Structure formats: structure tokens, C-alpha cells
C-alpha positions as CSV (number, residue, x, y, z in Angstrom):
1,X,17.1,-9.3,-9.9
2,X,19.6,-12.2,-9.2
3,X,17.7,-15.2,-8.3
4,X,21.6,-17.7,-8.0
5,X,21.0,-17.2,-3.9
6,X,17.6,-18.7,-4.1
7,X,18.2,-21.7,-6.7
8,X,21.3,-22.7,-4.6
9,X,19.0,-24.2,-1.6
10,X,17.5,-26.9,-3.6
11,X,18.6,-29.6,-6.2
12,X,15.7,-28.8,-8.3
13,X,16.3,-26.1,-11.2
14,X,13.9,-23.0,-10.4
15,X,12.1,-21.0,-13.1
16,X,10.2,-17.8,-12.6
17,X,7.6,-15.5,-14.0
18,X,8.3,-11.8,-14.3
19,X,5.3,-11.4,-11.3
20,X,7.3,-14.5,-9.1
21,X,10.0,-12.7,-9.9
22,X,8.4,-9.2,-8.7
23,X,7.2,-10.8,-5.3
24,X,10.1,-12.3,-4.8
25,X,12.1,-9.0,-4.6
26,X,9.1,-7.4,-2.5
27,X,9.2,-10.3,-0.5
28,X,12.9,-10.2,0.3
29,X,13.3,-6.4,0.6
30,X,10.0,-6.5,3.6
31,X,13.0,-9.4,5.2
32,X,15.5,-7.1,5.4
33,X,12.9,-4.7,7.0
34,X,12.0,-6.7,10.3
35,X,13.2,-10.6,9.9
36,X,11.3,-11.6,12.6
37,X,7.8,-10.3,11.2
38,X,8.9,-12.0,8.0
39,X,9.1,-15.5,9.1
40,X,6.1,-14.9,11.4
41,X,3.7,-13.0,9.7
42,X,4.4,-12.2,5.6
43,X,6.3,-15.6,4.5
44,X,3.0,-17.6,5.9
45,X,0.4,-15.6,3.4
46,X,2.6,-17.3,0.2
47,X,0.8,-19.8,0.8
48,X,-2.4,-18.9,1.6
49,X,-4.0,-17.7,-1.6
50,X,-6.6,-15.4,-2.2
51,X,-9.0,-17.6,-0.7
52,X,-7.9,-17.2,2.5
53,X,-9.8,-16.3,6.0
54,X,-8.0,-13.0,6.3
55,X,-8.6,-12.3,2.1
56,X,-12.3,-13.1,2.9
57,X,-13.0,-10.8,5.7
58,X,-11.1,-8.4,4.3
59,X,-13.8,-8.2,0.9
60,X,-16.4,-8.5,3.0
61,X,-19.0,-6.5,2.5
62,X,-18.7,-3.3,4.2
63,X,-15.3,-3.5,5.4
64,X,-14.2,-0.5,3.1
65,X,-16.8,1.8,4.6
66,X,-16.1,1.0,8.1
67,X,-12.0,1.4,7.2
68,X,-12.5,4.5,6.0
69,X,-14.3,5.5,9.0
70,X,-11.7,4.3,10.9
71,X,-9.3,6.1,9.2
72,X,-10.9,9.2,9.8
73,X,-11.3,8.6,13.5
74,X,-7.5,8.5,13.5
75,X,-7.1,12.0,12.0
76,X,-6.4,10.6,8.4
77,X,-8.5,12.3,5.6
78,X,-10.3,10.0,3.4
79,X,-12.5,10.3,0.0
80,X,-13.7,7.3,-2.4
81,X,-12.0,5.7,-5.7
82,X,-14.1,4.7,-8.5
83,X,-14.7,0.3,-7.8
84,X,-11.9,-1.8,-8.2
85,X,-9.5,1.2,-9.7
86,X,-7.0,3.9,-8.5
87,X,-9.1,7.0,-10.0
88,X,-11.7,9.4,-7.8
89,X,-15.2,8.7,-8.4
90,X,-16.6,11.2,-11.8
91,X,-17.3,14.3,-11.3
92,X,-15.5,14.5,-7.8
93,X,-12.4,16.9,-7.1
94,X,-10.3,13.5,-6.2
95,X,-8.3,14.2,-3.2
96,X,-9.6,18.2,-2.7
97,X,-12.9,16.2,-1.5
98,X,-10.8,14.3,1.6
99,X,-12.3,14.8,4.6
100,X,-12.3,12.9,8.1
101,X,-16.6,13.9,8.5
102,X,-18.1,10.3,9.4
103,X,-21.2,11.3,7.9
104,X,-19.7,12.4,4.4
105,X,-17.6,9.5,4.7
106,X,-20.7,7.4,5.4
107,X,-22.7,9.0,2.5
108,X,-20.2,8.6,0.3
109,X,-19.9,4.6,0.7
110,X,-23.2,3.9,1.4
111,X,-23.9,5.1,-2.4
112,X,-20.7,3.4,-3.4
113,X,-20.0,0.4,-1.2
114,X,-17.1,-1.4,-2.7
115,X,-15.6,2.3,-3.3
116,X,-11.6,1.7,-2.5
117,X,-10.4,4.5,-0.3
118,X,-8.2,7.4,-1.4
119,X,-6.1,9.3,1.4
120,X,-3.9,12.2,0.0
121,X,-0.3,12.8,0.7
122,X,1.3,16.1,1.7
123,X,-0.5,16.5,5.2
124,X,0.1,13.7,7.4
125,X,2.7,11.8,5.8
126,X,4.4,11.4,2.6
127,X,5.0,8.1,0.5
128,X,7.3,6.3,-1.7
129,X,5.7,4.4,-4.6
130,X,7.9,1.6,-5.5
131,X,6.7,-0.8,-8.3
132,X,8.0,-4.3,-8.8
133,X,11.6,-6.0,-9.1
134,X,12.7,-2.4,-10.7
135,X,11.8,-0.4,-8.0
136,X,13.3,-2.3,-5.4
137,X,16.0,-2.4,-7.1
138,X,16.4,1.4,-7.7
139,X,15.3,1.6,-4.1
140,X,19.0,1.1,-2.8
141,X,19.8,4.1,-4.3
142,X,17.8,6.1,-1.8
143,X,18.4,6.9,1.8
144,X,15.0,6.2,3.1
145,X,14.7,8.1,6.5
146,X,12.3,7.6,9.5
147,X,10.0,4.7,7.8
148,X,6.4,5.3,9.6
149,X,4.8,2.3,7.9
150,X,4.8,0.1,4.7
151,X,1.7,-1.5,2.3
152,X,2.0,-4.2,0.2
153,X,0.7,-3.1,-2.9
154,X,-0.8,-5.6,-5.3
155,X,1.6,-5.0,-8.8
156,X,3.4,-6.6,-6.3
157,X,4.9,-2.9,-4.7
158,X,4.9,-1.3,-1.9
159,X,4.2,1.9,-0.1
160,X,6.7,3.5,2.6
161,X,5.1,6.3,4.5
162,X,7.4,8.7,5.8
163,X,7.4,12.0,7.4
164,X,6.6,15.1,5.3
165,X,9.0,16.6,4.0
166,X,8.3,20.2,3.9
167,X,7.8,21.7,0.2
168,X,8.4,18.3,-1.5
169,X,5.2,17.9,-4.3
170,X,3.9,15.0,-6.4
171,X,6.7,13.6,-8.6
172,X,6.4,10.7,-10.6
173,X,9.5,8.6,-11.8
174,X,12.1,9.8,-9.3
175,X,13.8,6.9,-10.4
176,X,12.6,3.8,-12.3
177,X,9.5,2.4,-10.3
178,X,9.9,4.8,-8.1
179,X,7.4,7.9,-7.8
180,X,7.1,10.1,-4.7
181,X,3.3,11.4,-3.5
182,X,3.8,14.6,-1.7
183,X,1.6,17.6,-1.6
184,X,-0.9,17.3,-4.3
185,X,-0.7,13.5,-4.2
186,X,-2.8,10.5,-3.0
187,X,-2.1,6.5,-2.2
188,X,-4.9,3.7,-2.4
189,X,-5.4,2.5,1.3
190,X,-5.5,-1.0,2.6
191,X,-7.7,-2.9,2.4
192,X,-9.0,-1.6,-1.3
193,X,-8.9,-4.2,-4.0
194,X,-7.6,-3.6,-7.8
195,X,-8.6,-6.9,-9.7
196,X,-9.0,-9.3,-6.8
197,X,-5.7,-8.0,-4.9
198,X,-5.5,-6.6,-1.6
199,X,-3.5,-3.8,-0.3
200,X,-2.4,-4.8,3.1
201,X,-0.7,-3.3,5.9
202,X,2.7,-5.1,6.5
203,X,1.8,-4.8,10.2
204,X,-0.8,-2.7,12.3
205,X,0.6,1.2,11.4
206,X,1.0,2.1,15.0
207,X,3.6,4.5,14.2
208,X,2.3,6.2,11.7
209,X,-0.8,6.6,14.2
210,X,1.3,7.9,17.1
211,X,3.0,10.0,14.6
212,X,-0.3,11.7,13.6
213,X,-1.5,12.0,17.1
């Protein structure tokens, strides 16, 4: 990614690690979605760090269970993933076990309170999974219609939620560093945590919830 336009803003030469370059790509793309939201909500997070009040709140005991129940109440089926991973629980059927039943969800998270949250795609929505700077560069080659919501992922990357494309299945590598999560796939939902990194809604997913209901 060309960062010359950033270096021109300062007299001090800038150097970036690959992780920082990926983060710049993510945040630059988000700024093109909604500049006002970027300056008011996203940019301040860069200085908060992982010791922020928000992070402590989202990683507090019980938050994953209560959020899983909240998703179910909105009509979004969920299933548990192994803590600190994207992987379904051993012996489970993964996304095929997903449900909105509160008793089942409460039982799952009672047994594994730090389980991450998985949600199946291809029913209420599909998801474009963008991975780092390469994915953001290639995203320009796609015509992304009617995005419903956005989630920042830990690598860093982005999940772009959009209406279901009938007949579209789960497909890896539709372009380098871009996967399509449709029927037969799933994504990790906020506020799941992997290696101390949160999955976060860019803003409350109101359009997504309105679309489901």
C-alpha cells in the first residue's frame, strides 16, 4: 500500500511495520464509508489501547454469554466456538448446531463461559471476509452492493455483511485475501476475542437487524 500521502503530512520520516500497514489500510477504508463516523468514533480508538474501559467491558466475564443471547433475541442463530479460536467445539456439528433457543445457548455458555460466538452465513446475510492490506487493495475490484454492517477483525481485517445472494455458497479466495461466507459458512461475531484482539462492530448493526426483522 502506498503511504506517501501520509508521509507528506509530517516533516518526520515515517516507517511502518506490516501490522501497522494493515491497520492503516483497514482504517482508511472505513473512513471512505462514513467520514464523520471515522473522526468521531473510530480514530479515537487508535489511542485507547487494549487497557481501555471499552476493552475491559467487552472482555468482562459473562459478556459473551449475554451477547450470544442478545443475538438470538434479534433472530440471529449462534453456536459456540472454542475459546480464543475460530474453531467449533470438539464433538459438535459447528454451524449446523446454531440456534436461537435461549435455554440451549445459556447451557453452552454456562459450560464454556469464554467460548467465542459463531454465527452461520447464507440465511439472514452473507459476509465478505477481508484480510489485511492485500484484501483491501483487492476489494476495489469488487462491486459491493447494499452493505448492512461492518465488523473489524483482529488480523486486522473487515467483515462486510450484506444481503444473501441466492445460491451463493461458501467460497475461499474469490480474490487474494478475500473470502465469501455464504451458505455452508460462518463468521466469528463480536465481542469474541482471539489472542487479546476483539471483534468489534464499526457501529451498532441497526441496518442488519432491520433487514433480519
